[in-house]
Structure formats: structure tokens, C-alpha cells
ZAFIDREN-144209 format. One line per field, with one value per atom (N, C-alpha, C): residue number from 1; residue in one letter; atom name; x, y, z. Coordinates in Angstrom, 3 decimals, always signed. Each point is the difference from the previous one (the first is absolute). Layout:
! residues N
n c(NUM / ...)
res c(A / ...)
atom c(CA / ...)
px c(X / ...)
py c(Y / ...)
pz c(Z / ...)
***
This chain:
! residues 179
n c(1 / 1 / 1 / 2 / 2 / 2 / 3 / 3 / 3 / 4 / 4 / 4 / 5 / 5 / 5 / 6 / 6 / 6 / 7 / 7 / 7 / 8 / 8 / 8 / 9 / 9 / 9 / 10 / 10 / 10 / 11 / 11 / 11 / 12 / 12 / 12 / 13 / 13 / 13 / 14 / 14 / 14 / 15 / 15 / 15 / 16 / 16 / 16 / 17 / 17 / 17 / 18 / 18 / 18 / 19 / 19 / 19 / 20 / 20 / 20 / 21 / 21 / 21 / 22 / 22 / 22 / 23 / 23 / 23 / 24 / 24 / 24 / 25 / 25 / 25 / 26 / 26 / 26 / 27 / 27 / 27 / 28 / 28 / 28 / 29 / 29 / 29 / 30 / 30 / 30 / 31 / 31 / 31 / 32 / 32 / 32 / 33 / 33 / 33 / 34 / 34 / 34 / 35 / 35 / 35 / 36 / 36 / 36 / 37 / 37 / 37 / 38 / 38 / 38 / 39 / 39 / 39 / 40 / 40 / 40 / 41 / 41 / 41 / 42 / 42 / 42 / 43 / 43 / 43 / 44 / 44 / 44 / 45 / 45 / 45 / 46 / 46 / 46 / 47 / 47 / 47 / 48 / 48 / 48 / 49 / 49 / 49 / 50 / 50 / 50 / 51 / 51 / 51 / 52 / 52 / 52 / 53 / 53 / 53 / 54 / 54 / 54 / 55 / 55 / 55 / 56 / 56 / 56 / 57 / 57 / 57 / 58 / 58 / 58 / 59 / 59 / 59 / 60 / 60 / 60 / 61 / 61 / 61 / 62 / 62 / 62 / 63 / 63 / 63 / 64 / 64 / 64 / 65 / 65 / 65 / 66 / 66 / 66 / 67 / 67 / 67 / 68 / 68 / 68 / 69 / 69 / 69 / 70 / 70 / 70 / 71 / 71 / 71 / 72 / 72 / 72 / 73 / 73 / 73 / 74 / 74 / 74 / 75 / 75 / 75 / 76 / 76 / 76 / 77 / 77 / 77 / 78 / 78 / 78 / 79 / 79 / 79 / 80 / 80 / 80 / 81 / 81 / 81 / 82 / 82 / 82 / 83 / 83 / 83 / 84 / 84 / 84 / 85 / 85 / 85 / 86 / 86 / 86 / 87 / 87 / 87 / 88 / 88 / 88 / 89 / 89 / 89 / 90 / 90 / 90 / 91 / 91 / 91 / 92 / 92 / 92 / 93 / 93 / 93 / 94 / 94 / 94 / 95 / 95 / 95 / 96 / 96 / 96 / 97 / 97 / 97 / 98 / 98 / 98 / 99 / 99 / 99 / 100 / 100 / 100 / 101 / 101 / 101 / 102 / 102 / 102 / 103 / 103 / 103 / 104 / 104 / 104 / 105 / 105 / 105 / 106 / 106 / 106 / 107 / 107 / 107 / 108 / 108 / 108 / 109 / 109 / 109 / 110 / 110 / 110 / 111 / 111 / 111 / 112 / 112 / 112 / 113 / 113 / 113 / 114 / 114 / 114 / 115 / 115 / 115 / 116 / 116 / 116 / 117 / 117 / 117 / 118 / 118 / 118 / 119 / 119 / 119 / 120 / 120 / 120 / 121 / 121 / 121 / 122 / 122 / 122 / 123 / 123 / 123 / 124 / 124 / 124 / 125 / 125 / 125 / 126 / 126 / 126 / 127 / 127 / 127 / 128 / 128 / 128 / 129 / 129 / 129 / 130 / 130 / 130 / 131 / 131 / 131 / 132 / 132 / 132 / 133 / 133 / 133 / 134 / 134 / 134 / 135 / 135 / 135 / 136 / 136 / 136 / 137 / 137 / 137 / 138 / 138 / 138 / 139 / 139 / 139 / 140 / 140 / 140 / 141 / 141 / 141 / 142 / 142 / 142 / 143 / 143 / 143 / 144 / 144 / 144 / 145 / 145 / 145 / 146 / 146 / 146 / 147 / 147 / 147 / 148 / 148 / 148 / 149 / 149 / 149 / 150 / 150 / 150 / 151 / 151 / 151 / 152 / 152 / 152 / 153 / 153 / 153 / 154 / 154 / 154 / 155 / 155 / 155 / 156 / 156 / 156 / 157 / 157 / 157 / 158 / 158 / 158 / 159 / 159 / 159 / 160 / 160 / 160 / 161 / 161 / 161 / 162 / 162 / 162 / 163 / 163 / 163 / 164 / 164 / 164 / 165 / 165 / 165 / 166 / 166 / 166 / 167 / 167 / 167 / 168 / 168 / 168 / 169 / 169 / 169 / 170 / 170 / 170 / 171 / 171 / 171 / 172 / 172 / 172 / 173 / 173 / 173 / 174 / 174 / 174 / 175 / 175 / 175 / 176 / 176 / 176 / 177 / 177 / 177 / 178 / 178 / 178 / 179 / 179 / 179)
res c(X / X / X / X / X / X / X / X / X / X / X / X / X / X / X / X / X / X / X / X / X / X / X / X / X / X / X / X / X / X / X / X / X / X / X / X / X / X / X / X / X / X / X / X / X / X / X / X / X / X / X / X / X / X / X / X / X / X / X / X / X / X / X / X / X / X / X / X / X / X / X / X / X / X / X / X / X / X / X / X / X / X / X / X / X / X / X / X / X / X / X / X / X / X / X / X / X / X / X / X / X / X / X / X / X / X / X / X / X / X / X / X / X / X / X / X / X / X / X / X / X / X / X / X / X / X / X / X / X / X / X / X / X / X / X / X / X / X / X / X / X / X / X / X / X / X / X / X / X / X / X / X / X / X / X / X / X / X / X / X / X / X / X / X / X / X / X / X / X / X / X / X / X / X / X / X / X / X / X / X / X / X / X / X / X / X / X / X / X / X / X / X / X / X / X / X / X / X / X / X / X / X / X / X / X / X / X / X / X / X / X / X / X / X / X / X / X / X / X / X / X / X / X / X / X / X / X / X / X / X / X / X / X / X / X / X / X / X / X / X / X / X / X / X / X / X / X / X / X / X / X / X / X / X / X / X / X / X / X / X / X / X / X / X / X / X / X / X / X / X / X / X / X / X / X / X / X / X / X / X / X / X / X / X / X / X / X / X / X / X / X / X / X / X / X / X / X / X / X / X / X / X / X / X / X / X / X / X / X / X / X / X / X / X / X / X / X / X / X / X / X / X / X / X / X / X / X / X / X / X / X / X / X / X / X / X / X / X / X / X / X / X / X / X / X / X / X / X / X / X / X / X / X / X / X / X / X / X / X / X / X / X / X / X / X / X / X / X / X / X / X / X / X / X / X / X / X / X / X / X / X / X / X / X / X / X / X / X / X / X / X / X / X / X / X / X / X / X / X / X / X / X / X / X / X / X / X / X / X / X / X / X / X / X / X / X / X / X / X / X / X / X / X / X / X / X / X / X / X / X / X / X / X / X / X / X / X / X / X / X / X / X / X / X / X / X / X / X / X / X / X / X / X / X / X / X / X / X / X / X / X / X / X / X / X / X / X / X / X / X / X / X / X / X / X / X / X / X / X / X / X / X / X / X / X / X / X / X / X / X / X / X / X / X / X / X / X / X / X / X / X / X / X / X / X / X / X / X / X / X / X / X / X / X / X / X / X / X / X / X / X / X / X / X / X / X / X / X / X / X / X / X / X / X / X / X / X)
atom c(N / CA / C / N / CA / C / N / CA / C / N / CA / C / N / CA / C / N / CA / C / N / CA / C / N / CA / C / N / CA / C / N / CA / C / N / CA / C / N / CA / C / N / CA / C / N / CA / C / N / CA / C / N / CA / C / N / CA / C / N / CA / C / N / CA / C / N / CA / C / N / CA / C / N / CA / C / N / CA / C / N / CA / C / N / CA / C / N / CA / C / N / CA / C / N / CA / C / N / CA / C / N / CA / C / N / CA / C / N / CA / C / N / CA / C / N / CA / C / N / CA / C / N / CA / C / N / CA / C / N / CA / C / N / CA / C / N / CA / C / N / CA / C / N / CA / C / N / CA / C / N / CA / C / N / CA / C / N / CA / C / N / CA / C / N / CA / C / N / CA / C / N / CA / C / N / CA / C / N / CA / C / N / CA / C / N / CA / C / N / CA / C / N / CA / C / N / CA / C / N / CA / C / N / CA / C / N / CA / C / N / CA / C / N / CA / C / N / CA / C / N / CA / C / N / CA / C / N / CA / C / N / CA / C / N / CA / C / N / CA / C / N / CA / C / N / CA / C / N / CA / C / N / CA / C / N / CA / C / N / CA / C / N / CA / C / N / CA / C / N / CA / C / N / CA / C / N / CA / C / N / CA / C / N / CA / C / N / CA / C / N / CA / C / N / CA / C / N / CA / C / N / CA / C / N / CA / C / N / CA / C / N / CA / C / N / CA / C / N / CA / C / N / CA / C / N / CA / C / N / CA / C / N / CA / C / N / CA / C / N / CA / C / N / CA / C / N / CA / C / N / CA / C / N / CA / C / N / CA / C / N / CA / C / N / CA / C / N / CA / C / N / CA / C / N / CA / C / N / CA / C / N / CA / C / N / CA / C / N / CA / C / N / CA / C / N / CA / C / N / CA / C / N / CA / C / N / CA / C / N / CA / C / N / CA / C / N / CA / C / N / CA / C / N / CA / C / N / CA / C / N / CA / C / N / CA / C / N / CA / C / N / CA / C / N / CA / C / N / CA / C / N / CA / C / N / CA / C / N / CA / C / N / CA / C / N / CA / C / N / CA / C / N / CA / C / N / CA / C / N / CA / C / N / CA / C / N / CA / C / N / CA / C / N / CA / C / N / CA / C / N / CA / C / N / CA / C / N / CA / C / N / CA / C / N / CA / C / N / CA / C / N / CA / C / N / CA / C / N / CA / C / N / CA / C / N / CA / C / N / CA / C / N / CA / C / N / CA / C / N / CA / C / N / CA / C / N / CA / C / N / CA / C / N / CA / C / N / CA / C / N / CA / C / N / CA / C / N / CA / C / N / CA / C / N / CA / C / N / CA / C / N / CA / C / N / CA / C / N / CA / C / N / CA / C / N / CA / C / N / CA / C / N / CA / C / N / CA / C / N / CA / C / N / CA / C)
px c(-86.188 / -0.740 / -0.742 / -0.914 / -0.780 / +0.808 / +0.006 / +0.450 / -0.899 / +0.835 / -0.498 / -0.278 / -0.959 / +0.288 / +0.187 / -0.405 / +0.395 / +1.925 / -0.276 / +2.005 / +0.258 / -0.411 / +0.519 / +0.348 / -1.003 / +0.189 / +1.231 / +0.308 / +0.808 / +1.365 / -0.397 / +1.674 / +0.283 / -0.870 / +0.681 / +0.564 / -0.464 / +0.692 / +1.118 / +0.116 / +1.661 / +0.725 / -0.309 / +1.029 / +0.105 / -1.043 / +0.381 / +1.049 / -0.432 / +1.162 / +1.045 / +0.492 / +1.252 / +1.201 / -0.023 / +0.929 / +1.045 / -1.398 / +0.254 / +0.780 / -0.669 / +0.459 / +1.808 / +0.494 / +1.071 / +1.151 / -0.386 / +1.125 / -0.427 / -0.978 / -0.234 / +1.159 / +0.119 / +0.759 / -0.653 / +0.489 / -0.385 / -1.494 / +0.337 / -0.742 / -1.753 / +0.675 / -1.256 / -0.798 / +0.892 / -0.306 / -1.053 / -0.095 / -0.655 / -1.291 / -0.150 / -1.066 / -0.538 / -0.010 / -0.292 / -0.830 / +0.873 / -0.711 / -1.168 / -0.660 / -0.473 / -1.354 / +0.563 / -1.109 / -1.231 / +1.368 / -0.531 / -0.819 / +0.682 / -0.829 / -1.585 / -0.247 / -1.114 / -0.954 / +0.847 / -0.727 / -0.770 / +1.076 / -0.466 / -0.944 / +0.554 / -0.047 / +0.661 / +1.123 / +0.726 / +1.183 / +0.663 / +0.871 / +1.415 / +0.451 / +1.416 / +1.064 / -0.261 / +1.010 / -0.648 / -0.954 / -0.808 / +0.187 / -0.326 / +0.532 / +1.441 / +0.854 / +1.067 / +1.128 / -1.309 / +0.548 / -0.700 / -0.989 / -0.997 / +0.836 / +0.715 / +0.845 / +1.111 / +0.361 / +1.366 / -0.103 / -1.292 / -0.764 / +0.176 / -0.927 / +0.009 / +0.880 / +1.481 / +0.829 / +0.702 / +0.035 / +0.111 / -0.314 / +1.340 / -0.946 / -0.604 / -1.370 / -0.575 / +0.431 / -0.033 / +0.568 / -1.031 / +0.918 / -0.462 / -1.247 / -0.493 / -1.109 / +0.656 / +0.222 / +0.651 / -1.005 / +0.676 / -1.279 / -0.203 / -0.578 / +0.025 / -0.145 / +1.284 / +0.106 / -0.264 / -0.762 / -0.794 / +1.119 / +0.507 / +0.631 / -0.854 / +0.881 / -0.988 / +0.092 / -0.928 / -0.275 / +1.003 / +0.789 / +0.419 / -0.309 / -1.230 / -1.092 / -1.367 / -0.357 / -1.231 / -1.194 / -1.045 / -1.382 / +0.094 / +0.110 / -0.533 / +1.120 / +0.916 / +1.012 / -0.898 / -0.151 / -0.748 / -0.985 / -1.023 / -1.729 / +0.511 / +1.108 / +0.529 / +0.484 / +0.923 / +0.254 / -0.932 / -1.233 / -0.928 / -0.773 / -0.089 / -0.422 / +0.894 / +1.465 / +0.732 / -0.254 / +0.261 / -0.024 / -1.663 / -1.024 / -1.084 / -0.187 / +0.720 / +0.192 / +0.891 / +1.188 / +0.583 / -0.428 / -1.107 / -0.905 / +0.832 / +0.344 / +0.455 / +1.381 / +1.068 / +1.416 / +0.896 / +0.594 / +0.823 / +0.861 / +0.716 / +0.844 / +1.261 / +0.663 / +1.259 / -0.332 / -1.454 / -0.516 / -0.096 / -0.803 / -0.380 / +1.059 / +0.903 / +1.050 / +0.960 / +0.288 / +0.520 / -0.801 / -1.271 / -1.123 / -0.514 / +0.467 / -0.473 / -0.392 / +1.398 / +0.318 / -0.918 / -0.142 / -0.861 / -1.324 / -0.244 / -1.259 / -0.617 / +0.501 / +0.001 / -0.543 / +0.882 / -0.009 / -1.527 / -0.260 / -1.480 / -0.884 / +0.022 / -1.312 / -0.456 / +1.657 / -0.332 / -0.120 / +0.216 / -0.630 / -1.142 / -0.647 / -0.990 / -1.173 / +0.684 / -0.983 / -0.399 / +0.610 / -0.158 / +0.396 / +0.985 / +1.177 / -0.055 / -0.146 / +0.010 / +0.702 / +0.825 / +1.356 / -1.713 / -0.294 / -0.550 / -2.033 / +0.553 / -1.313 / +0.150 / -1.001 / -0.230 / +1.332 / +0.939 / +0.706 / +2.016 / -0.505 / +1.479 / +0.318 / +1.979 / +0.347 / +1.242 / +0.798 / +1.617 / +0.729 / -0.336 / +0.523 / -0.344 / -1.279 / -0.635 / +0.748 / +0.010 / +0.411 / +1.817 / +0.361 / +1.553 / +0.108 / -1.095 / +0.087 / -0.192 / -0.764 / -0.339 / +1.124 / +0.541 / +1.012 / +1.416 / -0.122 / +1.064 / -0.187 / -1.654 / +0.145 / +0.380 / +0.834 / +0.155 / -1.426 / +0.420 / -0.751 / -0.096 / +0.823 / -0.803 / -1.166 / +0.489 / -0.897 / -1.467 / +0.322 / -1.248 / -0.859 / +0.373 / -0.396 / -0.389 / +0.922 / -0.749 / -1.047 / -0.526 / -0.623 / -1.226 / +0.349 / -1.551 / -0.266 / +0.023 / -0.334 / -1.162 / -0.748 / -1.040 / -1.404 / +0.439 / -1.000 / +0.381 / +1.337 / -0.385 / -0.793 / +0.150 / -1.249 / -1.313 / -0.048 / -1.388 / -0.481 / +0.739 / -0.176 / -0.280 / +0.845 / -0.217 / -0.981 / -0.812 / -1.081 / -1.289 / +0.322 / -1.478 / +0.046 / +1.339 / -0.337 / -0.483 / +0.090 / -0.473 / -1.583 / -0.513 / -1.031 / -0.814 / -0.556 / -0.306 / -0.645 / -0.812 / -0.229 / -0.481 / +0.567 / -0.528 / -0.476 / -0.745 / -1.061 / +1.179 / +0.039 / +0.380 / -0.572 / +1.061 / -0.919 / -0.622 / -0.341 / -1.203 / -1.231 / -0.072 / -0.932 / -0.269 / +0.417 / -0.131 / +1.020 / +1.247 / +0.694 / +1.018 / +0.919 / +0.744 / +1.366 / -0.158 / +1.382 / +1.591 / +0.357 / +1.211 / -0.316 / +0.806 / +0.193 / +0.763 / -0.598 / +0.553 / +1.194 / +1.316 / +0.761 / +0.709 / +0.445 / +0.651 / -0.547 / -0.915 / -0.259 / -1.759 / -0.396 / -1.096 / +0.121 / +1.475 / +0.233 / -0.214 / -0.662 / +0.036 / +0.723 / +0.321 / +0.798 / -0.883 / -0.891 / -1.253 / -0.733 / +0.417 / -0.210 / +1.676 / +0.783 / +1.588 / +0.328 / -1.074 / -0.076 / -0.835 / -1.127 / -0.401 / +0.101 / +1.002 / +0.486 / +1.187)
py c(-9.697 / +1.153 / -0.244 / +0.299 / -0.402 / +0.758 / -0.679 / +0.522 / +0.871 / +1.544 / +1.063 / +0.093 / +0.118 / +0.171 / -1.397 / -0.121 / -0.871 / -0.246 / -1.267 / -0.199 / +0.422 / +1.043 / +0.326 / +1.662 / +0.412 / +1.290 / -0.508 / -0.579 / -0.175 / -0.253 / -0.728 / -0.207 / +1.618 / +0.268 / +1.801 / +0.297 / +0.233 / +0.960 / -0.698 / -1.088 / -0.829 / +0.705 / -0.017 / +0.482 / +1.362 / +0.588 / +1.910 / +0.205 / -0.723 / -0.117 / -0.675 / -0.806 / -1.066 / +1.143 / +0.640 / +1.123 / +0.672 / +0.590 / +0.749 / -0.724 / -1.259 / -1.221 / -0.595 / +0.013 / +0.127 / +0.886 / +1.085 / +0.764 / +0.818 / -0.695 / +0.603 / -0.510 / +1.016 / -0.647 / -1.035 / -0.356 / -0.868 / +0.437 / +1.261 / +0.230 / +0.616 / +0.285 / +0.258 / -1.141 / -0.819 / -1.633 / -0.658 / +0.280 / -0.179 / +0.443 / +1.629 / +0.552 / -0.435 / +0.004 / -0.220 / -1.262 / -1.349 / -0.921 / -0.031 / +0.878 / +0.400 / +0.581 / +1.252 / +0.365 / -1.481 / -0.989 / -0.684 / -0.944 / -0.392 / -0.542 / +0.067 / +1.274 / +0.732 / +0.274 / +0.345 / -0.092 / -1.312 / -0.702 / -1.479 / -1.009 / -0.045 / -1.080 / -1.145 / -0.047 / -0.834 / +0.094 / -1.367 / +0.108 / +0.297 / +0.785 / +0.717 / -1.205 / -1.072 / -1.120 / -0.121 / -0.002 / -0.199 / +1.312 / +1.398 / +1.665 / -0.489 / -0.169 / +0.129 / -0.979 / -1.051 / -1.006 / +0.441 / +0.466 / +0.984 / +0.891 / +0.699 / +1.262 / -0.653 / -0.946 / -0.168 / -0.707 / -0.823 / -0.562 / +1.163 / +0.972 / +1.426 / +0.909 / -0.442 / +0.671 / -0.873 / -1.268 / -0.691 / +0.182 / -0.224 / +0.559 / -1.215 / +0.132 / -0.906 / -0.148 / -1.508 / -0.568 / +0.293 / +0.241 / +0.658 / -1.839 / -0.068 / -0.955 / -0.773 / -1.192 / -0.467 / +0.399 / +0.395 / -0.168 / -1.226 / -0.860 / -0.928 / -0.170 / -0.107 / -0.479 / -0.779 / +0.445 / -0.953 / -0.552 / -0.999 / -0.262 / +0.008 / +0.502 / -0.039 / -1.052 / -0.338 / -1.109 / -0.009 / -0.946 / -0.523 / -0.619 / -0.701 / -0.575 / +0.417 / -0.089 / +0.752 / -1.152 / +1.081 / -0.603 / -1.262 / +0.278 / -1.446 / -1.143 / +0.483 / -1.490 / -0.652 / +1.024 / -0.458 / -1.159 / +0.891 / -1.211 / -1.096 / +0.052 / -0.819 / -1.274 / +0.625 / -0.710 / -0.949 / +0.917 / -0.551 / -1.076 / +0.129 / -1.176 / -1.064 / +0.105 / -1.487 / -0.327 / +0.616 / -0.459 / -0.992 / +0.744 / -0.765 / -1.075 / -0.329 / -1.130 / -0.995 / +0.459 / -1.273 / -0.298 / +0.505 / -0.146 / +0.317 / +1.379 / +0.766 / -0.060 / -0.661 / -0.085 / +1.190 / -0.618 / +0.921 / +1.116 / +0.597 / +0.896 / -0.783 / -0.606 / -0.625 / -1.327 / -0.858 / -0.550 / +0.403 / +1.264 / +1.037 / -0.076 / +0.928 / +0.418 / -1.037 / -1.243 / -1.035 / -0.116 / -0.578 / -0.365 / +1.174 / +1.493 / +0.891 / -0.085 / -0.897 / +0.157 / -1.082 / -1.296 / -1.034 / +0.451 / +0.894 / -0.058 / +0.925 / +1.275 / +0.994 / -0.757 / -0.727 / -0.600 / -1.136 / -0.483 / -1.112 / +1.003 / +1.010 / +1.099 / +0.270 / +0.315 / +0.534 / -0.617 / -1.234 / -1.065 / -0.329 / +0.148 / -0.157 / +1.364 / +1.248 / +0.720 / +0.615 / -0.298 / +0.902 / +1.409 / -0.098 / +1.298 / -0.026 / +1.063 / +0.564 / +1.007 / +0.444 / +1.194 / +1.034 / +1.002 / +1.348 / -0.115 / -1.278 / -0.521 / +0.407 / +0.756 / +0.031 / +0.635 / +0.903 / +1.019 / -1.194 / -0.870 / -0.964 / -0.147 / +0.617 / +0.068 / -0.410 / -0.295 / -0.055 / +0.355 / +1.324 / +1.018 / -0.586 / -0.482 / -0.432 / -1.532 / -0.774 / -1.192 / +0.213 / +0.825 / +0.056 / +0.390 / +1.239 / +0.284 / -1.084 / -1.335 / -0.906 / -0.619 / -0.654 / -0.468 / +0.357 / +1.459 / +0.958 / +0.001 / -0.389 / -0.011 / -1.359 / +1.070 / -1.109 / -1.236 / -0.545 / -0.736 / +1.115 / +0.742 / +1.060 / +0.586 / +0.706 / +1.336 / -1.038 / -1.127 / -0.386 / -0.270 / -0.208 / -0.378 / +1.357 / +0.862 / +1.919 / -0.347 / +0.625 / +0.066 / -1.130 / -1.357 / -0.425 / +0.243 / +0.637 / -0.103 / +0.410 / +1.479 / +0.172 / -1.289 / -0.496 / -0.798 / -1.260 / -0.670 / -1.166 / +0.217 / +2.039 / -0.182 / -0.104 / +0.248 / +0.174 / -0.926 / -1.669 / -1.093 / -0.488 / -0.098 / -0.726 / +0.710 / +1.421 / +0.355 / -0.507 / -0.191 / -0.908 / -1.712 / -0.267 / -1.707 / -0.562 / +1.344 / -0.068 / -0.143 / -1.606 / +0.109 / -1.457 / -0.012 / -1.150 / -0.915 / -0.717 / -1.278 / +0.003 / -0.743 / -0.352 / -1.199 / -0.157 / -1.269 / -0.911 / -1.325 / -1.291 / -0.213 / -0.243 / -0.512 / -0.767 / -0.947 / -0.877 / +0.951 / +1.129 / +0.799 / +0.627 / +0.648 / +0.657 / +1.618 / -0.874 / +1.457 / -0.084 / +0.826 / -0.109 / -0.877 / -0.686 / -1.526 / +0.763 / +1.509 / +0.332 / +1.576 / +0.885 / +1.169 / +0.338 / +0.905 / +0.410 / +1.434 / -0.024 / +1.117 / -0.274 / +1.139 / -0.211 / +0.957 / -0.220 / +0.841 / +0.411 / -0.469 / +0.153 / +1.129 / +0.377 / +1.004 / -1.047 / +0.544 / -0.647 / +0.109 / -0.732 / +1.064 / +0.998 / -0.037 / +0.891 / +1.047 / +0.035 / +1.089 / +1.357 / -1.214 / +1.323 / +0.248 / -0.590 / +0.359 / +1.210 / -0.160 / +1.035 / +1.883 / -0.540 / +1.463 / +0.145)
pz c(+47.736 / -0.688 / -1.404 / -0.454 / -1.061 / -0.877 / -1.697 / -0.607 / -0.908 / -0.202 / -0.185 / -2.072 / -0.568 / -1.634 / -0.576 / -1.339 / -1.052 / +0.457 / -0.932 / +0.007 / -1.305 / -0.900 / -0.866 / +0.504 / +1.179 / +0.308 / +0.811 / +1.039 / +0.865 / -0.471 / -1.248 / -1.057 / -0.169 / -0.518 / -0.568 / +1.379 / +1.061 / +1.458 / -0.136 / -0.031 / +0.075 / -0.837 / -1.456 / -0.767 / +0.044 / +0.343 / +0.355 / +0.725 / +1.145 / +1.282 / -0.691 / -0.423 / -0.590 / -0.297 / -0.383 / -0.449 / +1.015 / +1.232 / +1.153 / +0.687 / +0.704 / +0.500 / -0.496 / -0.905 / -0.537 / +0.134 / +0.030 / +0.363 / +1.196 / +1.331 / +1.309 / +0.852 / +1.327 / +0.692 / +0.935 / +1.070 / +0.550 / +1.050 / +0.026 / +0.859 / -0.608 / -1.465 / -0.946 / -0.532 / -0.124 / -0.346 / +1.027 / +1.203 / +1.146 / +0.114 / -0.384 / -0.169 / -1.217 / -1.340 / -1.373 / +0.572 / +0.723 / -0.130 / +0.885 / +1.283 / +0.735 / -0.566 / -1.375 / -0.918 / -0.674 / -0.748 / -0.949 / +1.001 / +0.992 / +1.056 / +0.126 / +0.150 / +0.570 / -1.183 / -1.231 / -1.266 / -0.401 / -0.363 / -0.398 / +1.504 / +1.069 / +0.465 / +0.110 / -0.469 / -0.171 / +0.905 / +0.943 / +0.691 / -0.231 / +0.936 / -0.830 / -0.574 / +0.517 / -0.914 / -1.610 / -0.113 / -1.741 / -0.512 / +0.810 / -0.792 / -0.016 / +0.363 / -0.002 / -1.402 / +0.079 / -1.389 / -1.586 / +0.451 / -0.870 / -0.773 / +1.081 / -0.823 / -0.571 / +0.469 / -0.553 / -1.390 / -0.279 / -1.176 / -0.988 / +0.315 / -0.292 / -1.152 / +1.034 / -0.468 / -0.914 / +0.112 / -1.123 / -1.791 / -0.919 / -1.339 / -0.509 / -0.865 / -0.492 / -1.191 / +0.273 / -1.526 / -0.897 / -1.207 / -1.489 / -0.047 / -0.966 / -0.239 / -1.468 / -0.525 / -1.017 / -0.354 / -1.960 / -0.948 / -0.879 / -0.001 / -0.570 / -1.822 / -0.481 / -1.132 / -1.166 / -0.572 / -0.732 / -1.365 / -0.224 / -1.185 / -1.769 / -0.106 / -1.755 / -0.724 / -0.619 / -0.869 / -1.178 / +0.003 / -1.070 / -0.965 / +0.295 / -0.964 / -0.638 / -1.345 / -0.264 / +0.529 / -0.487 / +1.246 / -1.276 / -1.244 / -0.959 / +0.778 / +0.207 / +0.514 / +1.390 / +0.509 / +1.518 / -0.402 / -0.943 / -0.472 / -0.570 / -0.962 / -0.366 / +0.768 / +1.272 / +1.262 / +0.642 / +0.199 / +0.376 / -0.600 / -1.435 / -0.269 / -0.488 / +0.044 / +0.218 / +0.994 / +1.209 / +1.188 / +0.295 / -0.123 / +0.304 / -1.016 / -1.443 / -0.681 / +0.872 / +0.565 / +0.924 / +1.274 / +0.366 / +1.035 / +1.186 / -0.061 / +0.874 / +0.816 / -1.498 / +1.175 / +0.158 / +1.250 / +0.210 / -0.664 / -0.056 / -0.997 / -0.277 / +0.974 / -0.534 / -1.327 / +0.372 / -0.793 / -1.690 / +0.460 / -1.282 / -0.839 / +0.671 / -0.386 / -1.302 / +1.041 / -0.871 / -1.046 / -0.042 / -1.335 / -0.453 / -0.303 / -0.470 / -1.548 / -0.482 / -1.350 / -0.670 / +0.544 / -0.736 / +0.821 / +0.793 / +0.554 / -1.597 / +0.051 / -1.177 / -1.384 / +0.143 / -1.412 / -0.208 / +0.997 / -0.050 / +0.216 / +0.353 / +0.192 / -1.358 / -0.671 / -1.309 / -0.601 / -0.184 / -1.023 / +0.336 / +1.064 / +0.271 / -0.202 / -0.570 / -0.236 / +1.346 / +1.176 / +0.660 / +0.601 / -0.585 / -0.250 / -1.424 / -0.552 / -1.321 / -0.467 / -0.306 / -0.726 / -0.114 / +0.793 / -0.914 / +1.552 / +0.097 / +1.154 / +1.187 / +0.282 / +1.880 / +0.098 / -0.706 / +0.551 / -0.210 / -0.291 / -0.226 / -1.148 / +0.281 / -1.159 / -0.324 / -0.823 / +0.276 / +0.968 / +0.077 / +1.064 / +1.600 / +0.274 / +0.897 / +0.612 / -1.617 / +0.437 / +0.518 / -0.436 / +0.350 / +1.756 / -0.042 / +1.889 / +0.741 / -0.398 / +0.695 / +0.152 / -1.023 / +0.245 / +0.716 / +0.253 / +0.467 / +1.542 / +0.345 / +1.503 / +0.847 / +1.412 / +0.744 / +0.849 / +0.575 / +1.188 / +1.052 / +0.336 / +0.976 / -0.486 / -1.654 / -0.119 / -0.494 / -0.334 / -0.327 / +1.058 / +1.238 / +1.124 / +0.664 / +0.019 / +0.147 / -0.865 / -0.959 / -1.065 / +0.214 / +0.436 / +0.393 / +1.078 / +0.488 / +1.730 / +0.244 / -0.705 / +0.279 / -0.904 / -0.929 / -0.705 / +0.986 / +0.799 / +0.754 / +1.082 / +0.601 / +1.069 / +0.048 / -1.555 / -0.349 / -0.044 / -0.627 / +0.171 / +0.898 / +0.781 / +1.408 / +0.895 / -0.237 / +0.601 / -0.328 / -1.443 / -0.829 / +0.022 / +1.214 / -0.173 / +1.172 / +1.007 / +1.634 / -0.433 / +0.762 / -0.113 / +1.264 / -0.073 / +1.223 / -0.138 / -0.217 / -0.516 / -1.584 / -0.603 / -1.107 / -0.179 / -1.088 / -0.226 / -1.216 / +0.800 / -0.426 / -1.546 / -1.314 / -1.202 / +0.079 / +0.995 / -0.087 / +0.442 / +0.530 / +0.082 / -0.529 / -1.452 / -0.904 / +0.012 / +0.910 / +0.149 / -0.990 / -0.508 / -1.197 / +0.296 / -1.027 / +0.306 / -0.275 / -0.003 / -0.488 / -0.041 / +0.583 / +0.293 / -1.787 / -0.260 / -1.203 / +0.376 / -0.319 / -0.110 / +1.790 / +0.391 / +1.156 / +1.037 / +1.261 / +0.738 / -0.535 / -0.600 / -0.923 / -1.170 / -0.036 / -1.589 / -1.225 / -0.499 / -1.646 / -0.934 / -0.892 / -1.038 / -0.710 / -0.270 / -0.794 / +0.934 / +0.956 / +0.829 / +0.212 / -0.352 / +0.146 / -1.742 / -0.953 / -1.435 / -0.076 / +1.195 / -0.442 / +0.756 / +0.753 / +0.686 / -1.148)
***
């Protein structure tokens, strides 16, 4: 038998008959299956299975909960600057050396209080970050850096190509400063 109607229409038919099929006697179930087979073109086994599925309660779709940010946007921007200056260290190495990295960048003038949103509060936030949090906050930046790093052929330095890459994955510190 050829299928009749769209898949959605046949599913609606199965849902309409499901309640009646559940409470019907054996004789009535046979009659209902005949009607469904005639209306949809399904086999009896398929119709029986579709009716059983239509009777099952649909699971509620779980809503994805977003974690609220614990650290400020200024802390994130400063973290990106520190990360770029270290050459793209992992969160574990960055957390372990955060104090010395901040002191170094402050000494060089790359991070200065009152400049670019950097403040003593932001410094405390950076020092309080765990390695996992650092990795989580830097994930979008790393993904962006990885997509920029994908290139096919590069010129050798002897052919006029760059001698070395600046920053990590093409992200330079000045690009981060501008954002």
C-alpha cells in the first residue's frame, strides 16, 4: 500500500487514535488498527508501534542554564592581555604565575591602574581566578586565535615572509588593547 498524506499528518492520526486504542477492547483495537492502516497506508505492526509511541508522555526539554559571570568584563580584558603576553599559556600555568605576570606588565606600563579598565579590584579578581575559570573565560579567545592561525602555505623568511609570528595565533597585544 502506498503511504497517504505527509508524515506529520500521519503522526497526527496516530495521536488522535492513541487514547481510544489504549482503553479499547481487543475487538475494538483490531477495528481501530484497520482504520489507521486504511488512513495512513502503514502496516498493522507499524501502526501498533506508532500508537504505543503516541501514548508515551513526551519528556520535557531541559533548559540549558547559563552560569552567571563571577568576574567583570574588565577582568576578562585584562586576562586576555596577560594571556597574550605569556604566549598563550594554559590556565594552570597562568594561574600559578599570575602575580609575577601582573607585576611585570605593570612595571612595563602595559597594565596601569585607571587605564583600559584595569584597577586594584580587577587585579584582585585576576589573582583569585582558578585555572579552570581562566580556561573557561579564555575559550572564545583561544577559538578565535585558532581560527586565525589556520593557513595553508607561508613564505619562508628567505623569500620575504615573516621571521616569526607576533602573539598567539595571529592575535597581537595591540589588537587586544584596542578592544
